[in-house]
C-alpha positions in Angstrom: 0.0 0.0 0.0 1.3 3.4 -0.7 1.7 5.5 2.4 0.3 9.0 3.0 1.2 11.9 5.3 -1.4 13.3 7.6 -1.9 16.7 9.1 0.4 15.9 12.0 3.3 16.6 9.6 5.6 19.3 10.9 7.5 19.7 7.5 10.7 18.8 9.2 12.2 17.3 6.0 13.4 14.1 7.7 11.4 11.7 5.4 12.5 13.2 2.1 16.1 11.8 2.1 15.0 8.5 3.7 12.8 7.6 0.7 14.6 5.4 -1.8 12.1 6.2 -4.5 12.0 10.0 -4.3 8.3 9.7 -3.6 8.1 12.4 -1.0 8.0 16.1 -1.8 6.9 19.4 -0.2 3.2 20.1 -0.6 1.4 23.4 0.0 1.4 23.0 3.8 2.8 19.5 4.6 4.8 17.0 2.7 3.1 14.6 0.3 3.8 11.1 -0.9 3.3 10.3 -4.6 1.3 7.0 -4.6 2.8 6.0 -8.0 6.3 6.1 -6.5 5.7 4.7 -3.0 6.6 1.1 -2.6 6.7 1.2 1.3 10.4 0.5 0.7 9.6 -3.0 -0.7 12.6 -3.9 -2.9 14.9 -1.6 -1.0 14.5 -2.0 2.8 12.7 -4.3 5.3 10.3 -1.5 6.4 9.2 2.0 5.3 12.1 4.2 6.1 10.0 7.4 6.2 7.9 6.0 9.0 11.1 5.2 11.0 12.5 8.7 10.8 9.2 10.7 11.1 9.3 12.4 14.6 5.6 13.3 14.4 4.4 9.8 13.4 2.6 11.5 10.6 3.1 8.8 7.9 0.2 6.3 7.8 -1.2 3.6 5.7 -2.9 4.7 2.5 -4.2 2.7 -0.5 -3.7 -1.1 0.0 -1.4 -2.9 -2.5 0.0 -6.4 -2.5 3.6 -7.0 -1.9 4.0 -8.3 -5.5 2.5 -5.0 -6.8 4.8 -3.0 -4.7 7.8 -5.0 -5.9 6.7 -4.5 -9.5 6.4 -0.8 -8.9 9.9 -0.7 -7.4 11.4 -2.6 -10.3 9.7 -0.3 -12.8 11.2 2.7 -11.0 14.7 1.2 -10.6 15.0 -1.1 -13.6 
């Protein structure tokens, strides 16, 4: 499932560099995660790195996707 960032985001920037897919960017008020790039770190790490570094616990589950779908997305992004 692609993750999403809720209104608890403090725009601290910690999650941006943690994302192996460059899926996180600055939004109008808070950071946002591009669902078409988020693989929950499947293919790169054992767990979502953005969630591990977020001091506000503002990164939550979004749209559900299978592990196979996440891996296919990762492979399409990274060849």
